[in-house]
N, C-alpha and C positions, 0 to 999 in steps of 0.2 A: 876816205873817211867811213866808218859805222860804227853801228852802235850793238854793243849786247846787254841781258839782263846782269841781274844779279843783286846783293843786298850784301848788310853790312850784320855778321854774326856777334858784334859786342867786341870782337878782338881784330880781326881782317875784313876786306872784301871777298865777298865768293860767288865767282860765274857762275850764273844759267848755263851758259851758250860757251862752245868753245873758242876761244879768241886766237888767232894766228897773229900774233905780238913777234917782233923781232927786238934783238937787246937795242937798248937807247932808243927805243920806240917813244914817241912822246905820246899824251894822252890826255883829255879831257872826263874827268867825273863829274859826272850832275848828277844832286843829291837830291831824291824826292821825296816829297810828305806822302808818303806810303808804304804800309809797313805788311811784312810777310808775317802770316798767323803760323802757329807751331803747326800744322798739319801738311800748309804748303810746302814751308822748309824740308819735313823732314820727305816728303814727295819727292821733291829737288834733290835732295842727298842722294836719295838710292835714284833717280835718275842719272845725275851725274856718277856717281858706282856704279852704274850698269855700263858707261857710254868708256870709261875709264879700265873698264874689264876686259873691254872686247877692242878698245884701240890699239891701234897697230897686229890686231891677230892676222893679218891677212899681207903685210908685209913683204915677209919673203916667198911669198907665189909668186908665180908668173902672171904677167899682162891678161894675158888668157883667162888665167882661172879667175882673176878677181872681176875682169869684165862679166865671166858668166854668173858671177856671184850676185854684181849691181844688180844685172836685170832680174834672177830671181826674188832680191829682197825689193825692189822696184814694183814688180808686177804683183805680188803678196801685200807690201804696203800702202800701192798705189799712189807712188809716189817717184818723180824720177829729177836725176840731179838739172837736166835740162830744161828750159824756160821756152816753153811756146809764144812767140809773138804775132 
């Protein structure tokens, strides 16, 4: 089980993080007593649009190219997929 952040825009629930859901997967939705201000909502919408624009960009590339891309992005952004314990 994991949790993702999101908000209700008055019509539907908007996730702020990617959720890898499968068909018919059950969910628990928790409603918080916190609200998004308009500036944060617009910033989050821009982030979501940017992520969706590049989603799948490398899907047809060879594994070697994707690995190379990940290494460059990790170095420049100062993060990695692996968690060192």
